[in-house]
PDB file with one MODEL, atoms N, CA, C and O in Angstrom:
MODEL        1
ATOM      1  N   MET A   1     -87.276 -76.282  46.880  1.00  0.00           N
ATOM      2  CA  MET A   1     -87.247 -76.138  45.751  1.00  0.00           C
ATOM      3  C   MET A   1     -87.053 -77.220  44.590  1.00  0.00           C
ATOM      4  O   MET A   1     -86.500 -78.278  44.891  1.00  0.00           O
ATOM      5  N   THR A   2     -87.417 -77.038  43.477  1.00  0.00           N
ATOM      6  CA  THR A   2     -87.817 -78.194  42.601  1.00  0.00           C
ATOM      7  C   THR A   2     -86.455 -78.276  41.699  1.00  0.00           C
ATOM      8  O   THR A   2     -85.635 -77.359  41.661  1.00  0.00           O
ATOM      9  N   THR A   3     -86.350 -79.324  41.086  1.00  0.00           N
ATOM     10  CA  THR A   3     -85.338 -79.806  40.261  1.00  0.00           C
ATOM     11  C   THR A   3     -84.949 -78.655  39.331  1.00  0.00           C
ATOM     12  O   THR A   3     -83.835 -78.185  39.100  1.00  0.00           O
ATOM     13  N   LYS A   4     -86.345 -78.268  38.780  1.00  0.00           N
ATOM     14  CA  LYS A   4     -86.569 -77.184  37.655  1.00  0.00           C
ATOM     15  C   LYS A   4     -85.523 -75.801  38.070  1.00  0.00           C
ATOM     16  O   LYS A   4     -84.605 -75.271  37.444  1.00  0.00           O
ATOM     17  N   ASN A   5     -86.088 -75.536  39.312  1.00  0.00           N
ATOM     18  CA  ASN A   5     -85.619 -74.068  39.957  1.00  0.00           C
ATOM     19  C   ASN A   5     -83.973 -74.220  40.049  1.00  0.00           C
ATOM     20  O   ASN A   5     -83.200 -73.336  39.680  1.00  0.00           O
ATOM     21  N   ILE A   6     -83.581 -75.465  40.591  1.00  0.00           N
ATOM     22  CA  ILE A   6     -82.174 -75.573  40.829  1.00  0.00           C
ATOM     23  C   ILE A   6     -81.390 -75.501  39.446  1.00  0.00           C
ATOM     24  O   ILE A   6     -80.374 -74.810  39.369  1.00  0.00           O
ATOM     25  N   LEU A   7     -81.836 -76.170  38.427  1.00  0.00           N
ATOM     26  CA  LEU A   7     -81.270 -75.870  37.097  1.00  0.00           C
ATOM     27  C   LEU A   7     -81.274 -74.826  36.535  1.00  0.00           C
ATOM     28  O   LEU A   7     -80.365 -74.468  35.786  1.00  0.00           O
ATOM     29  N   ARG A   8     -82.388 -74.092  36.818  1.00  0.00           N
ATOM     30  CA  ARG A   8     -82.683 -72.734  36.159  1.00  0.00           C
ATOM     31  C   ARG A   8     -81.470 -71.813  36.810  1.00  0.00           C
ATOM     32  O   ARG A   8     -80.712 -71.106  36.146  1.00  0.00           O
ATOM     33  N   ASN A   9     -81.448 -71.947  38.049  1.00  0.00           N
ATOM     34  CA  ASN A   9     -80.444 -71.066  39.082  1.00  0.00           C
ATOM     35  C   ASN A   9     -79.090 -71.455  38.277  1.00  0.00           C
ATOM     36  O   ASN A   9     -78.467 -70.660  37.574  1.00  0.00           O
ATOM     37  N   GLY A  10     -78.776 -72.670  38.475  1.00  0.00           N
ATOM     38  CA  GLY A  10     -77.421 -72.961  37.776  1.00  0.00           C
ATOM     39  C   GLY A  10     -77.048 -72.382  36.744  1.00  0.00           C
ATOM     40  O   GLY A  10     -75.939 -71.849  36.759  1.00  0.00           O
ATOM     41  N   ILE A  11     -77.889 -72.321  35.524  1.00  0.00           N
ATOM     42  CA  ILE A  11     -77.813 -71.849  34.160  1.00  0.00           C
ATOM     43  C   ILE A  11     -77.650 -70.358  34.264  1.00  0.00           C
ATOM     44  O   ILE A  11     -76.817 -69.773  33.572  1.00  0.00           O
ATOM     45  N   THR A  12     -78.299 -69.838  34.974  1.00  0.00           N
ATOM     46  CA  THR A  12     -78.222 -68.268  35.294  1.00  0.00           C
ATOM     47  C   THR A  12     -77.012 -68.022  35.897  1.00  0.00           C
ATOM     48  O   THR A  12     -76.481 -66.991  35.484  1.00  0.00           O
ATOM     49  N   LEU A  13     -76.389 -68.635  36.750  1.00  0.00           N
ATOM     50  CA  LEU A  13     -74.890 -68.602  37.244  1.00  0.00           C
ATOM     51  C   LEU A  13     -73.974 -68.893  36.185  1.00  0.00           C
ATOM     52  O   LEU A  13     -72.952 -68.207  36.170  1.00  0.00           O
ATOM     53  N   GLN A  14     -74.105 -69.685  35.372  1.00  0.00           N
ATOM     54  CA  GLN A  14     -73.165 -70.051  34.486  1.00  0.00           C
ATOM     55  C   GLN A  14     -72.940 -68.815  33.423  1.00  0.00           C
ATOM     56  O   GLN A  14     -71.887 -68.478  32.880  1.00  0.00           O
ATOM     57  N   ARG A  15     -74.334 -68.209  33.287  1.00  0.00           N
ATOM     58  CA  ARG A  15     -74.322 -67.169  32.120  1.00  0.00           C
ATOM     59  C   ARG A  15     -73.646 -65.736  32.785  1.00  0.00           C
ATOM     60  O   ARG A  15     -73.068 -64.870  32.128  1.00  0.00           O
ATOM     61  N   VAL A  16     -73.829 -65.728  33.963  1.00  0.00           N
ATOM     62  CA  VAL A  16     -73.140 -64.507  34.657  1.00  0.00           C
ATOM     63  C   VAL A  16     -71.573 -64.698  34.876  1.00  0.00           C
ATOM     64  O   VAL A  16     -70.836 -63.758  35.176  1.00  0.00           O
ATOM     65  N   ARG A  17     -71.153 -65.961  34.702  1.00  0.00           N
ATOM     66  CA  ARG A  17     -69.663 -66.282  34.670  1.00  0.00           C
ATOM     67  C   ARG A  17     -69.170 -66.283  33.501  1.00  0.00           C
ATOM     68  O   ARG A  17     -67.956 -66.075  33.483  1.00  0.00           O
ATOM     69  N   ASN A  18     -69.757 -66.470  32.318  1.00  0.00           N
ATOM     70  CA  ASN A  18     -69.551 -66.360  31.044  1.00  0.00           C
ATOM     71  C   ASN A  18     -69.361 -64.885  30.595  1.00  0.00           C
ATOM     72  O   ASN A  18     -68.448 -64.401  29.925  1.00  0.00           O
ATOM     73  N   LYS A  19     -70.368 -64.345  31.091  1.00  0.00           N
ATOM     74  CA  LYS A  19     -70.230 -62.554  30.843  1.00  0.00           C
ATOM     75  C   LYS A  19     -69.062 -61.932  31.559  1.00  0.00           C
ATOM     76  O   LYS A  19     -68.405 -61.013  31.071  1.00  0.00           O
ATOM     77  N   ARG A  20     -68.828 -62.477  32.749  1.00  0.00           N
ATOM     78  CA  ARG A  20     -67.729 -61.856  33.290  1.00  0.00           C
ATOM     79  C   ARG A  20     -66.362 -62.185  32.564  1.00  0.00           C
ATOM     80  O   ARG A  20     -65.514 -61.305  32.413  1.00  0.00           O
ATOM     81  N   GLY A  21     -66.190 -63.373  32.157  1.00  0.00           N
ATOM     82  CA  GLY A  21     -65.181 -63.823  31.413  1.00  0.00           C
ATOM     83  C   GLY A  21     -65.054 -63.215  30.258  1.00  0.00           C
ATOM     84  O   GLY A  21     -63.884 -62.901  30.037  1.00  0.00           O
ATOM     85  N   GLN A  22     -65.845 -62.908  29.382  1.00  0.00           N
ATOM     86  CA  GLN A  22     -65.947 -62.039  28.215  1.00  0.00           C
ATOM     87  C   GLN A  22     -65.701 -60.782  28.556  1.00  0.00           C
ATOM     88  O   GLN A  22     -65.120 -60.184  27.652  1.00  0.00           O
ATOM     89  N   THR A  23     -65.929 -60.086  29.581  1.00  0.00           N
ATOM     90  CA  THR A  23     -65.993 -58.792  29.698  1.00  0.00           C
ATOM     91  C   THR A  23     -64.412 -58.317  30.286  1.00  0.00           C
ATOM     92  O   THR A  23     -63.974 -57.170  30.370  1.00  0.00           O
ATOM     93  N   LEU A  24     -63.745 -59.585  30.647  1.00  0.00           N
ATOM     94  CA  LEU A  24     -62.410 -59.568  31.045  1.00  0.00           C
ATOM     95  C   LEU A  24     -61.494 -59.523  29.837  1.00  0.00           C
ATOM     96  O   LEU A  24     -60.573 -58.707  29.789  1.00  0.00           O
ATOM     97  N   VAL A  25     -61.737 -60.405  28.838  1.00  0.00           N
ATOM     98  CA  VAL A  25     -61.319 -60.614  27.742  1.00  0.00           C
ATOM     99  C   VAL A  25     -61.240 -59.370  26.714  1.00  0.00           C
ATOM    100  O   VAL A  25     -60.284 -59.075  25.996  1.00  0.00           O
ATOM    101  N   GLU A  26     -62.498 -58.709  26.824  1.00  0.00           N
ATOM    102  CA  GLU A  26     -62.668 -57.318  26.339  1.00  0.00           C
ATOM    103  C   GLU A  26     -61.662 -56.373  26.790  1.00  0.00           C
ATOM    104  O   GLU A  26     -60.876 -55.891  25.975  1.00  0.00           O
ATOM    105  N   TYR A  27     -61.621 -56.070  28.017  1.00  0.00           N
ATOM    106  CA  TYR A  27     -60.659 -55.404  28.625  1.00  0.00           C
ATOM    107  C   TYR A  27     -59.459 -55.570  28.453  1.00  0.00           C
ATOM    108  O   TYR A  27     -58.744 -54.570  28.377  1.00  0.00           O
ATOM    109  N   ALA A  28     -58.996 -56.639  28.361  1.00  0.00           N
ATOM    110  CA  ALA A  28     -57.563 -57.145  28.152  1.00  0.00           C
ATOM    111  C   ALA A  28     -56.964 -56.724  26.520  1.00  0.00           C
ATOM    112  O   ALA A  28     -55.833 -56.287  26.306  1.00  0.00           O
ATOM    113  N   LEU A  29     -58.071 -56.989  25.416  1.00  0.00           N
ATOM    114  CA  LEU A  29     -57.957 -56.678  24.254  1.00  0.00           C
ATOM    115  C   LEU A  29     -57.662 -55.069  24.027  1.00  0.00           C
ATOM    116  O   LEU A  29     -56.645 -54.642  23.480  1.00  0.00           O
ATOM    117  N   ILE A  30     -58.590 -54.364  24.475  1.00  0.00           N
ATOM    118  CA  ILE A  30     -58.462 -52.829  24.709  1.00  0.00           C
ATOM    119  C   ILE A  30     -57.353 -52.389  25.202  1.00  0.00           C
ATOM    120  O   ILE A  30     -56.739 -51.436  24.721  1.00  0.00           O
ATOM    121  N   LEU A  31     -56.913 -53.191  26.436  1.00  0.00           N
ATOM    122  CA  LEU A  31     -55.583 -52.539  26.914  1.00  0.00           C
ATOM    123  C   LEU A  31     -54.460 -52.738  26.159  1.00  0.00           C
ATOM    124  O   LEU A  31     -53.530 -51.936  26.085  1.00  0.00           O
ATOM    125  N   ALA A  32     -54.546 -54.084  25.438  1.00  0.00           N
ATOM    126  CA  ALA A  32     -53.294 -54.435  24.347  1.00  0.00           C
ATOM    127  C   ALA A  32     -53.310 -53.539  23.278  1.00  0.00           C
ATOM    128  O   ALA A  32     -52.235 -53.135  22.833  1.00  0.00           O
ATOM    129  N   PHE A  33     -54.817 -53.011  22.598  1.00  0.00           N
ATOM    130  CA  PHE A  33     -54.387 -52.131  21.548  1.00  0.00           C
ATOM    131  C   PHE A  33     -54.125 -50.721  22.072  1.00  0.00           C
ATOM    132  O   PHE A  33     -53.610 -50.007  21.211  1.00  0.00           O
ATOM    133  N   ILE A  34     -54.328 -50.143  23.205  1.00  0.00           N
ATOM    134  CA  ILE A  34     -53.682 -49.276  23.548  1.00  0.00           C
ATOM    135  C   ILE A  34     -52.373 -49.106  24.004  1.00  0.00           C
ATOM    136  O   ILE A  34     -51.845 -47.994  23.971  1.00  0.00           O
ATOM    137  N   SER A  35     -51.766 -50.147  24.449  1.00  0.00           N
ATOM    138  CA  SER A  35     -50.491 -50.226  24.470  1.00  0.00           C
ATOM    139  C   SER A  35     -49.745 -50.453  22.939  1.00  0.00           C
ATOM    140  O   SER A  35     -48.678 -49.896  22.683  1.00  0.00           O
ATOM    141  N   VAL A  36     -50.220 -51.056  22.273  1.00  0.00           N
ATOM    142  CA  VAL A  36     -49.647 -50.859  20.962  1.00  0.00           C
ATOM    143  C   VAL A  36     -49.512 -49.585  20.365  1.00  0.00           C
ATOM    144  O   VAL A  36     -48.447 -49.182  19.898  1.00  0.00           O
ATOM    145  N   VAL A  37     -50.605 -48.918  20.369  1.00  0.00           N
ATOM    146  CA  VAL A  37     -50.793 -47.559  20.023  1.00  0.00           C
ATOM    147  C   VAL A  37     -49.742 -46.596  20.493  1.00  0.00           C
ATOM    148  O   VAL A  37     -49.066 -45.890  19.745  1.00  0.00           O
ATOM    149  N   GLY A  38     -49.652 -46.643  22.110  1.00  0.00           N
ATOM    150  CA  GLY A  38     -48.710 -45.757  22.820  1.00  0.00           C
ATOM    151  C   GLY A  38     -47.281 -46.334  22.474  1.00  0.00           C
ATOM    152  O   GLY A  38     -46.406 -45.506  22.225  1.00  0.00           O
ATOM    153  N   ILE A  39     -47.021 -47.432  22.442  1.00  0.00           N
ATOM    154  CA  ILE A  39     -45.542 -47.987  21.949  1.00  0.00           C
ATOM    155  C   ILE A  39     -45.286 -47.267  20.438  1.00  0.00           C
ATOM    156  O   ILE A  39     -44.483 -46.353  20.250  1.00  0.00           O
ATOM    157  N   SER A  40     -46.059 -47.821  19.507  1.00  0.00           N
ATOM    158  CA  SER A  40     -45.579 -46.914  18.241  1.00  0.00           C
ATOM    159  C   SER A  40     -45.596 -45.611  18.228  1.00  0.00           C
ATOM    160  O   SER A  40     -44.680 -45.092  17.589  1.00  0.00           O
ATOM    161  N   THR A  41     -46.388 -44.880  18.759  1.00  0.00           N
ATOM    162  CA  THR A  41     -46.539 -43.376  18.942  1.00  0.00           C
ATOM    163  C   THR A  41     -44.893 -43.116  19.436  1.00  0.00           C
ATOM    164  O   THR A  41     -44.049 -42.531  18.758  1.00  0.00           O
ATOM    165  N   LEU A  42     -44.725 -43.601  20.540  1.00  0.00           N
ATOM    166  CA  LEU A  42     -43.399 -43.311  21.261  1.00  0.00           C
ATOM    167  C   LEU A  42     -42.282 -43.686  20.392  1.00  0.00           C
ATOM    168  O   LEU A  42     -41.255 -43.011  20.471  1.00  0.00           O
ATOM    169  N   ILE A  43     -42.340 -44.710  19.539  1.00  0.00           N
ATOM    170  CA  ILE A  43     -41.281 -44.950  18.693  1.00  0.00           C
ATOM    171  C   ILE A  43     -41.016 -43.833  17.661  1.00  0.00           C
ATOM    172  O   ILE A  43     -39.986 -43.193  17.453  1.00  0.00           O
ATOM    173  N   ALA A  44     -42.467 -43.764  16.957  1.00  0.00           N
ATOM    174  CA  ALA A  44     -42.295 -42.671  15.852  1.00  0.00           C
ATOM    175  C   ALA A  44     -41.843 -41.110  16.380  1.00  0.00           C
ATOM    176  O   ALA A  44     -41.109 -40.394  15.699  1.00  0.00           O
ATOM    177  N   THR A  45     -42.305 -40.766  17.484  1.00  0.00           N
ATOM    178  CA  THR A  45     -41.863 -39.514  17.712  1.00  0.00           C
ATOM    179  C   THR A  45     -40.581 -39.589  18.389  1.00  0.00           C
ATOM    180  O   THR A  45     -39.975 -38.521  18.476  1.00  0.00           O
ATOM    181  N   GLY A  46     -40.051 -40.600  18.875  1.00  0.00           N
ATOM    182  CA  GLY A  46     -38.787 -40.640  19.510  1.00  0.00           C
ATOM    183  C   GLY A  46     -37.518 -40.055  18.776  1.00  0.00           C
ATOM    184  O   GLY A  46     -36.740 -39.169  19.131  1.00  0.00           O
ATOM    185  N   THR A  47     -37.559 -40.825  17.654  1.00  0.00           N
ATOM    186  CA  THR A  47     -36.605 -40.143  16.533  1.00  0.00           C
ATOM    187  C   THR A  47     -36.664 -38.573  16.340  1.00  0.00           C
ATOM    188  O   THR A  47     -35.570 -38.029  16.188  1.00  0.00           O
ATOM    189  N   GLN A  48     -37.520 -37.964  16.329  1.00  0.00           N
ATOM    190  CA  GLN A  48     -37.913 -36.670  15.987  1.00  0.00           C
ATOM    191  C   GLN A  48     -37.384 -35.820  17.327  1.00  0.00           C
ATOM    192  O   GLN A  48     -36.796 -34.741  17.258  1.00  0.00           O
ATOM    193  N   ILE A  49     -37.694 -36.485  18.484  1.00  0.00           N
ATOM    194  CA  ILE A  49     -37.397 -35.731  19.643  1.00  0.00           C
ATOM    195  C   ILE A  49     -35.707 -35.937  19.711  1.00  0.00           C
ATOM    196  O   ILE A  49     -34.893 -35.018  19.807  1.00  0.00           O
ATOM    197  N   LYS A  50     -35.460 -37.110  19.650  1.00  0.00           N
ATOM    198  CA  LYS A  50     -33.774 -37.130  19.594  1.00  0.00           C
ATOM    199  C   LYS A  50     -33.127 -36.203  18.663  1.00  0.00           C
ATOM    200  O   LYS A  50     -32.060 -35.715  19.034  1.00  0.00           O
ATOM    201  N   GLY A  51     -33.657 -35.834  17.356  1.00  0.00           N
ATOM    202  CA  GLY A  51     -33.010 -34.980  16.510  1.00  0.00           C
ATOM    203  C   GLY A  51     -33.249 -33.587  17.166  1.00  0.00           C
ATOM    204  O   GLY A  51     -32.455 -32.676  16.932  1.00  0.00           O
ATOM    205  N   THR A  52     -34.212 -33.420  17.896  1.00  0.00           N
ATOM    206  CA  THR A  52     -34.208 -31.783  18.284  1.00  0.00           C
ATOM    207  C   THR A  52     -33.426 -31.749  19.530  1.00  0.00           C
ATOM    208  O   THR A  52     -32.836 -30.703  19.801  1.00  0.00           O
ATOM    209  N   PHE A  53     -33.345 -32.757  20.321  1.00  0.00           N
ATOM    210  CA  PHE A  53     -32.353 -32.537  21.375  1.00  0.00           C
ATOM    211  C   PHE A  53     -30.671 -32.376  20.975  1.00  0.00           C
ATOM    212  O   PHE A  53     -29.825 -31.712  21.575  1.00  0.00           O
ATOM    213  N   THR A  54     -30.511 -33.220  19.754  1.00  0.00           N
ATOM    214  CA  THR A  54     -29.224 -33.365  19.271  1.00  0.00           C
ATOM    215  C   THR A  54     -28.845 -31.948  18.570  1.00  0.00           C
ATOM    216  O   THR A  54     -27.689 -31.534  18.658  1.00  0.00           O
ATOM    217  N   THR A  55     -29.730 -31.296  17.950  1.00  0.00           N
ATOM    218  CA  THR A  55     -29.670 -29.971  17.545  1.00  0.00           C
ATOM    219  C   THR A  55     -29.538 -28.924  18.614  1.00  0.00           C
ATOM    220  O   THR A  55     -28.696 -28.027  18.581  1.00  0.00           O
ATOM    221  N   ILE A  56     -30.450 -29.103  19.589  1.00  0.00           N
ATOM    222  CA  ILE A  56     -30.301 -27.957  20.625  1.00  0.00           C
ATOM    223  C   ILE A  56     -28.871 -28.174  21.265  1.00  0.00           C
ATOM    224  O   ILE A  56     -28.193 -27.175  21.505  1.00  0.00           O
ATOM    225  N   ASP A  57     -28.363 -29.487  21.563  1.00  0.00           N
ATOM    226  CA  ASP A  57     -27.108 -29.891  21.909  1.00  0.00           C
ATOM    227  C   ASP A  57     -25.876 -29.224  21.544  1.00  0.00           C
ATOM    228  O   ASP A  57     -24.982 -28.800  22.276  1.00  0.00           O
ATOM    229  N   SER A  58     -26.010 -29.203  20.006  1.00  0.00           N
ATOM    230  CA  SER A  58     -24.985 -28.823  18.923  1.00  0.00           C
ATOM    231  C   SER A  58     -24.969 -27.271  19.018  1.00  0.00           C
ATOM    232  O   SER A  58     -23.915 -26.635  19.019  1.00  0.00           O
ATOM    233  N   GLN A  59     -26.120 -26.737  19.092  1.00  0.00           N
ATOM    234  CA  GLN A  59     -26.057 -25.045  18.993  1.00  0.00           C
ATOM    235  C   GLN A  59     -25.692 -24.623  20.416  1.00  0.00           C
ATOM    236  O   GLN A  59     -25.312 -23.461  20.553  1.00  0.00           O
ATOM    237  N   LEU A  60     -25.743 -25.240  21.262  1.00  0.00           N
ATOM    238  CA  LEU A  60     -25.414 -24.743  22.564  1.00  0.00           C
ATOM    239  C   LEU A  60     -23.874 -24.962  22.814  1.00  0.00           C
ATOM    240  O   LEU A  60     -23.229 -24.181  23.514  1.00  0.00           O
ATOM    241  N   ALA A  61     -23.265 -26.174  22.145  1.00  0.00           N
ATOM    242  CA  ALA A  61     -22.014 -26.396  22.180  1.00  0.00           C
ATOM    243  C   ALA A  61     -21.197 -25.355  21.363  1.00  0.00           C
ATOM    244  O   ALA A  61     -20.143 -24.857  21.759  1.00  0.00           O
ATOM    245  N   SER A  62     -21.826 -25.074  20.133  1.00  0.00           N
ATOM    246  CA  SER A  62     -21.102 -23.792  19.139  1.00  0.00           C
ATOM    247  C   SER A  62     -21.158 -22.531  20.048  1.00  0.00           C
ATOM    248  O   SER A  62     -20.190 -21.776  20.132  1.00  0.00           O
ATOM    249  N   ALA A  63     -22.382 -22.313  20.764  1.00  0.00           N
ATOM    250  CA  ALA A  63     -22.357 -20.857  21.352  1.00  0.00           C
ATOM    251  C   ALA A  63     -21.575 -21.044  22.456  1.00  0.00           C
ATOM    252  O   ALA A  63     -21.171 -19.981  22.928  1.00  0.00           O
ATOM    253  N   GLY A  64     -21.235 -21.994  23.009  1.00  0.00           N
ATOM    254  CA  GLY A  64     -20.155 -21.927  24.357  1.00  0.00           C
ATOM    255  C   GLY A  64     -18.976 -21.765  23.949  1.00  0.00           C
ATOM    256  O   GLY A  64     -18.234 -21.159  24.722  1.00  0.00           O
ATOM    257  N   ASN A  65     -18.457 -22.184  22.768  1.00  0.00           N
ATOM    258  CA  ASN A  65     -17.061 -22.204  22.138  1.00  0.00           C
ATOM    259  C   ASN A  65     -16.816 -20.769  21.589  1.00  0.00           C
ATOM    260  O   ASN A  65     -15.704 -20.243  21.628  1.00  0.00           O
ATOM    261  N   GLY A  66     -17.802 -20.235  21.130  1.00  0.00           N
ATOM    262  CA  GLY A  66     -17.485 -18.705  20.557  1.00  0.00           C
ATOM    263  C   GLY A  66     -17.769 -17.728  21.585  1.00  0.00           C
ATOM    264  O   GLY A  66     -17.580 -16.556  21.261  1.00  0.00           O
ATOM    265  N   GLY A  67     -18.183 -17.963  22.758  1.00  0.00           N
ATOM    266  CA  GLY A  67     -18.197 -17.153  23.872  1.00  0.00           C
ATOM    267  C   GLY A  67     -17.462 -16.806  24.889  1.00  0.00           C
ATOM    268  O   GLY A  67     -16.335 -17.213  24.611  1.00  0.00           O
ATOM    269  N   ALA A  68     -17.439 -16.308  25.874  1.00  0.00           N
ATOM    270  CA  ALA A  68     -16.842 -15.978  26.909  1.00  0.00           C
ATOM    271  C   ALA A  68     -16.336 -17.277  27.689  1.00  0.00           C
ATOM    272  O   ALA A  68     -17.079 -18.258  27.677  1.00  0.00           O
ATOM    273  N   ALA A  69     -15.187 -17.339  28.328  1.00  0.00           N
ATOM    274  CA  ALA A  69     -14.974 -18.552  29.187  1.00  0.00           C
ATOM    275  C   ALA A  69     -16.121 -18.699  30.373  1.00  0.00           C
ATOM    276  O   ALA A  69     -16.399 -17.776  31.139  1.00  0.00           O
ATOM    277  N   PRO A  70     -16.702 -19.922  30.400  1.00  0.00           N
ATOM    278  CA  PRO A  70     -17.367 -19.943  31.607  1.00  0.00           C
ATOM    279  C   PRO A  70     -16.749 -19.538  32.789  1.00  0.00           C
ATOM    280  O   PRO A  70     -15.522 -19.601  32.870  1.00  0.00           O
ATOM    281  N   ALA A  71     -17.709 -18.961  34.105  1.00  0.00           N
ATOM    282  CA  ALA A  71     -17.162 -18.457  35.206  1.00  0.00           C
ATOM    283  C   ALA A  71     -16.893 -19.717  36.094  1.00  0.00           C
ATOM    284  O   ALA A  71     -17.664 -20.673  36.174  1.00  0.00           O
ATOM    285  N   THR A  72     -15.832 -19.609  36.678  1.00  0.00           N
ATOM    286  CA  THR A  72     -15.507 -20.779  37.576  1.00  0.00           C
ATOM    287  C   THR A  72     -15.746 -20.489  39.189  1.00  0.00           C
ATOM    288  O   THR A  72     -15.969 -19.350  39.601  1.00  0.00           O
ATOM    289  N   GLY A  73     -15.685 -21.460  39.915  1.00  0.00           N
ATOM    290  CA  GLY A  73     -16.088 -21.492  41.335  1.00  0.00           C
ATOM    291  C   GLY A  73     -15.125 -20.365  42.206  1.00  0.00           C
ATOM    292  O   GLY A  73     -15.292 -20.365  43.426  1.00  0.00           O
ATOM    293  N   GLY A  74     -14.350 -19.620  41.758  1.00  0.00           N
ATOM    294  CA  GLY A  74     -13.487 -18.779  42.367  1.00  0.00           C
ATOM    295  C   GLY A  74     -11.945 -19.603  42.805  1.00  0.00           C
ATOM    296  O   GLY A  74     -11.494 -20.407  41.989  1.00  0.00           O
ATOM    297  N   SER A  75     -11.320 -19.394  43.892  1.00  0.00           N
ATOM    298  CA  SER A  75     -10.433 -19.783  44.356  1.00  0.00           C
ATOM    299  C   SER A  75     -10.240 -21.070  45.057  1.00  0.00           C
ATOM    300  O   SER A  75      -9.190 -21.423  45.593  1.00  0.00           O
ATOM    301  N   GLY A  76     -11.147 -21.619  45.014  1.00  0.00           N
ATOM    302  CA  GLY A  76     -11.684 -23.201  45.666  1.00  0.00           C
ATOM    303  C   GLY A  76     -11.505 -23.142  47.089  1.00  0.00           C
ATOM    304  O   GLY A  76     -11.252 -24.212  47.641  1.00  0.00           O
ATOM    305  N   SER A  77     -11.593 -21.992  47.873  1.00  0.00           N
ATOM    306  CA  SER A  77     -11.389 -22.119  49.215  1.00  0.00           C
ATOM    307  C   SER A  77     -12.794 -22.349  50.074  1.00  0.00           C
ATOM    308  O   SER A  77     -12.740 -22.301  51.303  1.00  0.00           O
ATOM    309  N   GLY A  78     -13.910 -22.571  49.472  1.00  0.00           N
ATOM    310  CA  GLY A  78     -15.114 -22.627  50.040  1.00  0.00           C
ATOM    311  C   GLY A  78     -15.958 -21.272  49.956  1.00  0.00           C
ATOM    312  O   GLY A  78     -16.225 -20.915  48.808  1.00  0.00           O
ATOM    313  N   SER A  79     -16.359 -20.570  50.862  1.00  0.00           N
ATOM    314  CA  SER A  79     -17.056 -19.514  50.962  1.00  0.00           C
ATOM    315  C   SER A  79     -16.097 -18.188  50.662  1.00  0.00           C
ATOM    316  O   SER A  79     -16.704 -17.160  50.359  1.00  0.00           O
ATOM    317  N   GLY A  80     -14.817 -18.138  50.715  1.00  0.00           N
ATOM    318  CA  GLY A  80     -14.009 -17.020  50.363  1.00  0.00           C
ATOM    319  C   GLY A  80     -13.884 -16.437  51.552  1.00  0.00           C
ATOM    320  O   GLY A  80     -12.925 -15.665  51.569  1.00  0.00           O
ATOM    321  N   HIS A  81     -14.569 -16.512  52.717  1.00  0.00           N
ATOM    322  CA  HIS A  81     -14.308 -15.789  54.041  1.00  0.00           C
ATOM    323  C   HIS A  81     -13.086 -16.416  54.991  1.00  0.00           C
ATOM    324  O   HIS A  81     -12.831 -17.611  55.138  1.00  0.00           O
ATOM    325  N   GLY A  82     -12.610 -15.620  55.413  1.00  0.00           N
ATOM    326  CA  GLY A  82     -11.202 -15.919  56.514  1.00  0.00           C
ATOM    327  C   GLY A  82     -12.053 -16.566  57.638  1.00  0.00           C
ATOM    328  O   GLY A  82     -13.167 -16.138  57.944  1.00  0.00           O
ATOM    329  N   GLY A  83     -11.403 -17.711  58.279  1.00  0.00           N
ATOM    330  CA  GLY A  83     -12.043 -18.023  59.301  1.00  0.00           C
ATOM    331  C   GLY A  83     -10.808 -18.198  60.395  1.00  0.00           C
ATOM    332  O   GLY A  83     -11.054 -18.514  61.559  1.00  0.00           O
TER     333      GLY A  83
ENDMDL
END
């Protein structure tokens, strides 16, 4: 191989390495963007979901207070059969 070919091959390898690094940075930026969007979406909808569960909880509590007493497990002797 001549010196020219060796230099040309070295430059080609350097370009490939540079493109790999560039691709890695692009993937990292895309991942960071998706993470930021996902976290902000969860924060925004989190308060709405919390409000919905609070409403459900309060409605269940008020329904439980106005209705019949909840059934208990019986006498507490296990299966209830003599042994």
